[in-house]
C-alpha positions as CSV (number, residue, x, y, z in Angstrom):
1,X,0.0,0.0,0.0
2,X,1.5,3.4,-1.0
3,X,1.7,6.4,1.2
4,X,-1.3,8.2,-0.3
5,X,-3.5,5.1,0.0
6,X,-2.5,4.6,3.6
7,X,-3.4,8.2,4.4
8,X,-6.8,7.9,2.8
9,X,-7.4,4.6,4.7
10,X,-6.4,6.2,8.0
11,X,-8.7,9.2,7.4
12,X,-11.6,6.9,6.6
13,X,-11.0,4.9,9.7
14,X,-10.7,8.0,11.8
15,X,-14.0,9.4,10.5
16,X,-15.7,6.1,11.6
17,X,-14.6,6.6,15.2
18,X,-17.3,7.4,17.8
19,X,-15.0,7.3,20.8
20,X,-13.9,10.7,22.1
21,X,-11.1,9.1,24.2
22,X,-9.5,7.5,21.2
23,X,-9.8,10.8,19.2
24,X,-8.2,12.7,22.1
25,X,-5.3,10.2,22.3
26,X,-4.8,10.4,18.5
27,X,-4.8,14.2,18.7
28,X,-2.1,14.0,21.5
29,X,0.1,11.7,19.4
30,X,-0.3,13.8,16.3
31,X,0.6,17.1,18.1
32,X,3.5,15.4,19.9
33,X,4.9,14.0,16.6
34,X,4.4,17.2,14.7
35,X,6.3,19.1,17.4
36,X,9.1,16.6,17.4
37,X,9.3,16.7,13.6
38,X,9.4,20.5,13.6
39,X,12.1,20.6,16.2
40,X,14.2,18.0,14.3
41,X,13.8,19.7,10.9
42,X,14.2,23.3,11.8
43,X,17.2,25.0,10.3
44,X,18.8,28.1,11.8
45,X,18.7,31.3,9.8
46,X,21.8,32.5,8.1
47,X,23.1,35.9,9.1
48,X,21.9,37.2,5.7
49,X,18.3,35.9,6.3
50,X,18.4,37.4,9.8
51,X,19.5,40.8,8.5
52,X,16.9,40.6,5.8
53,X,14.1,40.0,8.4
54,X,15.3,42.8,10.6
55,X,15.3,45.2,7.6
56,X,11.8,44.1,6.6
57,X,10.6,44.6,10.2
58,X,12.1,48.0,10.4
59,X,10.5,49.0,7.1
60,X,7.1,47.7,8.3
61,X,7.4,49.7,11.5
62,X,8.3,52.9,9.5
63,X,5.3,52.4,7.3
64,X,3.0,51.8,10.2
65,X,2.3,48.1,9.7
66,X,2.2,47.3,13.4
67,X,-0.2,45.4,15.7
68,X,-0.9,46.9,19.1
69,X,-0.4,44.5,22.0
70,X,-4.1,44.7,23.0
71,X,-5.2,43.8,19.5
72,X,-2.7,40.9,19.4
73,X,-3.9,39.6,22.8
74,X,-7.6,39.8,21.6
75,X,-6.7,37.9,18.4
76,X,-4.8,35.2,20.3
77,X,-7.7,34.7,22.7
78,X,-9.9,33.8,19.7
79,X,-7.5,31.0,18.7
80,X,-8.5,28.8,21.7
């Protein structure tokens, strides 16, 4: 069975689940594995990339493209 077929079969089986405990456990495993994958596959920025991001951020600030802290907090609270 190829990767794509396995994913489809897994999704179909997942959609048949009626047990919240199993779904919660699968969510925990998925989030844990995604975090582990991200940590293991993250590459540090080069100095050039870092400088480029700083320049872009300064330009955004100069041009008024900022988010006030209160607005950011309100937005974050909607995520949960």
